[in-house]
N, C-alpha and C positions, 0 to 999 in steps of 0.2 A: 706304238700308240694306237688305241682302238678308235673307232669312229666317234664315240661319245666324247672322248678327250680331244679329238681333232676339232670337233664342232665348238668346244669351249675355248680353244686356243685363240688368243688375240691376233688379229691379222692386220697387215698393212699391204699396200700395193701400188702399182704404177699403172696409170691410164695413158694409153697412146695408141699408135698404129704402126705395125711392123716393128715391134720393140723386142724381138728375141735377143738382140745384141745388148740389151740394157745394162748400164752400170748399176742402177739402183738395186735391182734384185740381188746381185752378187754382193754389193756393199753391205746391205742390211742383213742378208743371210749370214754373212761372216761376222757382222757385229753381234747378232743375236747368239751365235755359237760362242764367240769369244767371251761375251759377258754372261753366258749361261742364262739367257732369257727365253722363256717358253713361248716365243712369238714366231710367226711366219710372215713371209713377204712374197706376194705373187704378182705376176704380170696380167693385166687386163687389156688384151690386144683387141681394140674395138674398131669395127669397120665404120661405125657411126657413133658419135658422142651421145646421141639421144638414148642409147642403150645403157648409159651409166646408171639410171634409176633402177633398172632391173638388176644390175650388179650389186647395188647397195642393198636392195631388198633380199637378194638371194645369198648374200655372204654374211653368215653370223659373225658377230664380234669384230667387224671391220671398224678400225679406229682412225685410220688416216690414209691418205693417198698422195702420191706424187703425180704430176701431170706433165706430159712431154708432147713433142711434135705429133700431130698438128693441132692439138686441142687446148693450148694455153689461153686462147681467147674465146674459143667456141664453148668452153665449159662454163663460162661466167653466167649465162642465163639460167643454168640448171642449179645454181647455188642458192642457198637461203640468205647468205650475207657475205660481205667482203671486208677484210681488214682494210684500214684506211690507206695503207701504202699500196696494197694490191689495187685498190680503186683508182689511185692516182696513176699507177703504172698502166693499168688496163690489160693486165695479163695475170694468170694464176698458174703456179706450178706446185702448190701444196694445198691440200684440203684437209681440214680437221673435221672429224665427224663427232659431234657432241653426244652426250648421253641421251639426249632427246632426238637423236638422228637428224639434227640440223647440219647442213654442209656449209662450212665457213671457208672462204678462199683466202689464201695468203700468197705472197711472192717472196721466195728466198733466193731466186736467181740474182737479183740485184745485189744482195749481200755477198754472195759467193764471188760474183764478178768484181765488185768493188774491193774486197779484201785481197783478192789474188792479183789485182792490177797494181794496187797502191805501192808495194815494195819496189816496183820497177820504174816509177815515175820520177822524172827529173824536170827541172824548170822549163825546158823547151817543149815538154809534152802538154801543150795547151789547146790542141785541136785534134778531133778524132773524126774519122770516116767510119760509119756503121754500114756494113754491107748486109742488106736484107732488112725487111720490115715486119717480120713475124713477131710472135709473142716474146721470144728471147731478146730481140732487138729493143723492145720497149723497156725491159728491165735494165739492159745495158745503158740506154739513154738516160734513164732515171739515175743510175749510179754515176754516170759522167756529170750529170747536172749537180749532184751532191758534191762531186770532186771539183766543181767549178771549171770543168773542161768543156769548151764549146764543141758541138758535134753537128754533123750533117749526115743524112741518109742517102744511100745509093740503092737503086732498084732496077729491075728489068723493065718495069712499067711505070708510067707516070702516075703519081699520087700527090695529094695535097702536101703531105709531109716530106716528100722526096725532093732533094735539091739536084741530084745528079742521076742520070741514067748511066749504065756502064759505058755506053757509046760516047758519053760526054767526057769521060775521064782522060786527062792528058798527063804527061810527065810533070808539068807545072802544077797541076792540081794535087797529084800524089805527093809532090815535094812539100806542099804547103800544109799537109796533114800528117804530123809525126806519129800519130796512132791510127792504125787501121785494124778494125775488128770484123772478123767473118762471123756473122750470125746466120748464115745460110747452111743447108746441109751439104753443099757442094764439096766433094772430097771425102765424104764419109765412106767407110768400108761398105761394100766392096769396090766402090768407084774411086779408088785411091789415086788414079792418074788425072783426076779432074781438079780444077781450082778456079776461084773467081777470076773473071776476065778483067784484070787491071794492068796498067803499065808498070810491071815489076822493075823495069830499068831505072825507075826513079827512086826506088827504095835505097836508103842509106843506113849507115850504122847508127844514126840518130833515131831511126824509126823503131816503134814497137809494133809487131804484128801479133795479134791475139786471135786465136781460132777457138771458138766454143766447142769444136769437135774434139773428141778424145780418142776416137777409134777410126783411123790409126793414130798412134801417139804423135807421129810426125807427118802431118798432111803435106801435100804438094805446096799449098799456100805458105806453110811455115818453112818448108825447104827452100822456096824461092827467097824468103826473107833471110834465111841463114846464109845463103850464097852471097848476099849483099851486106852481110855483117850486122843485120838488124837484131834486136832483142826479140825472141820468139817465145810465145806462151801458148800452151794448149789448154783445153777445157777441163782437165782432170782435177786440178786444185779447186777450181770453181765448183765442180760437182760435189766434191767432198765437203766443202764449206756449206753449200746450200743444203746438202743432205743432213748435216749435223744441226743446222738451224731448223729444218723441218722436224727433226726428232724432238727438239725443244718445244716446238709448237704442239705436236701431238701429245706431249706429256704434261701440258698445262693442266693444273688441277681444276 
């Protein structure tokens, strides 16, 4: 393909920081190859989210973006508009670039999480602990609300929305929350021997441990759940579901 053809090629991409490990680029590159689509997908590894405007202006035929850590909230002021659901959630992981170069933010994380959790739910799964308070945790909270599951946040620092600090957690508290969701990057490759600091002794076979991390496939957090007989879920199915939903958004007429 010559330079002229490359410039005409429709492009999509991922905005984040330290994202060489990214799921999205491999997923969409394989999709384009499999479906014989003349598109490309690139990583935009940004030190500062404010440089997004330069990316938009300097990348011809850019039609859509995914957004990952740490910019799911920081990107919002740079957008021209927000989908209603993204506005309610307060975080964006998908951007549609219109023919008039307007940037519209969406959230498909909530959809991926909800659809991947639902098949595992039983009647006793009525309360959840959300570990972390970043952009992904907001989408998780929104999905739990839609599923009519009560939830509380755990954080390292005190915040208005946080019920527990990690130092507050006891076996009794862990026992009373049959769903525990790790929305932090703790345990991501290469730091695979790390995990959130919770009392794993209280985990039982009635628990669901859900880790948004997908690399490694089996985090230490999930391994600790497996040892106790809990149902464990990693973030891969969520990622596939949210990516497919992003693809629908980008291809709106």
